N, C-alpha and C positions, 0 to 999 in steps of 0.2 A: 275231425277225421280227414278232411281235405288236406290239412297241413301235414298229417302223418303220411298220406299217400304221396304228396309232393316230396317229402323228405326221402321216402323209399326210392322214388324215381330219380331224384338227384343223386343219391348214392350209387345207384346202378349205372347211371350214365358216367359217373366219375370213374368207375371200374372199366367200362367199355372204352372210354376215350383216353384214359390215363395209363393204360397198359399196366394196371396194378394186379397183384396176385392175391389180393384179399378183398373180401366183400363184408362190410360191416353194416348189418341191418339190426343192430341192437337198439333197444329203447324206441321202437317204431310202432308199438301197440299192435303188433301182428298177432292174429289168432291162428294163422297157418302161413306156410310159405306161398307167396302169391304165384298163381299159375302163370301169369304173364311174364314173370321174371325168368322162367325157364326159356320162354321164347326169346326174350331180349338178350339173354346171355348165351344162347345156343352156340354162337361162334367163338366165344371166349371161355366157355366152361372148363376146358382142359387147362387153362392158364391159372385158374383160381385154386390156390393152395390153402387158404385160410378163410373160414366163414364164421362170423359171429351173429348169432340170432339171440343174444343174451337179453334178458329183462324185457321179454315180450309177454304175450298171453297164450302161447302156443300149447295146445293140448295134444298134438300129434305131429309127427314128421312123416311125410309120405315116402314110399320106397323110391319114387321118382327123384327125390332130392339126392339120394346117394347114388343112383344110377346115372344122374346127370353130372354131378360133381365128383368124378371118379379119381381125381388127382389130389383130393384133400389131404393135407398133412395135419391140420388142426381144425377142430369144430368146437365152437363155444355155444352151448345151449342152456347155460345157467339161467336161473331166474324165470323159468316158464312153469307150466303145469303138466309136463310130460310124465307119462306113466310107463311108456315102453318105446323101444326103437324098432324100426323095420329090420327084418332079418338080413337084408342085403347090406347093412352096414359092415358085415363081415367081409364083403368083397372089396373094401377099400384097402388097397395094397400099399399105400403110402402113409396112412394115418398114424401119427405119433402121439397126438394128445386129444383127449375128449374131456370137455368140462360139462358135467351134468348136475352141478351143484344146485341146491335149492329148487328142486322140482318135486314131483309127486311119485317117484319110483317106490314101489313097495317090494319089488324083486330086483335082484342084480341083473342087469342086461347081459345075459350069458353070451350073446353073439360077440361081445367085446373080447372074450377070451380066444376067439378064433382069428384075431387080427395080429399077425406075426410082428408087425412093425410098431405096435402100440407101446409107448413108453410111460405115458402119464394118464391116469384115470382119476377124475375128481367127481365123487358122488356125495360130497358133504351136504348135509341138510335135507336128506330124503327120509323115507320110512322103511329102509331096508333092514331086515333082521338077519338074513343069511347071506354070507359071502362065499363064493366057490374058491376057497383058499388054495385047494389042491390044483385046480385049473389055472389059477393066477400064477402059481409057482412054476407051472410048465411054460409060461410065456417068456420066451428068451429075451425079449427087448424091454419088458416091464421094469421100470426104475422107481415108480412112485405111485402110491394109491392113497387117496384121501377118502375116508369113510366116517369122518367126524360127524357128530350130531345126527346119528342114525340109531334106532333102537336095536342094536345088535344083540343077538342071542348070546348067552353065556358061552356056548360051545364055539361060536364064531369069534368072540372076544379072545378066548383061550387060544384058538388056532392062529389068530393074528399076532399073539404075543410071542410065538415061536420065531426064531430067526428066519428071515427071508432074504433073498437076493435083491429085493426091492424095499424101499422105504415105505412104512405104513404110518399114516396119521389116523388114529382112531379115537374112540370116546375116552379111553383111559389116559390120554395125554393132555397136558395143559394147553 
């Protein structure tokens, strides 16, 4: 555990000192976003555009995460055990890509449909049966949706087979 903590600290200081715009805390055995990280990155949080928390053991993301990192363009949360996102994710005005693959979502995170800049949504490998296809169709920037390996209902599968202005990867494709 001490090695995991040291790894997180080392990565945070690399962002603070290196004038980087991305924070990679993937594969750090995190069960939540460390409270101390908010304090450490307070002065540079607006400069961070990409965060990866992939392949940890996170069960939840706090609303403080999205209210702190307001300039995010990409967030990678794949490979955790998340079941929902805080509502304030919809306030991210620059977010273009969200990766929620291989989590524990049983419902589509509806707040994603409120993000006008969102281009890519990856929800592969969750437990989602219903997709709000009509709301997704109203998203002007959306280009790509991956819902493979989800137990999609037959009505959702049918709705996804209709032509859309965004590419869909779903259960019916190789």
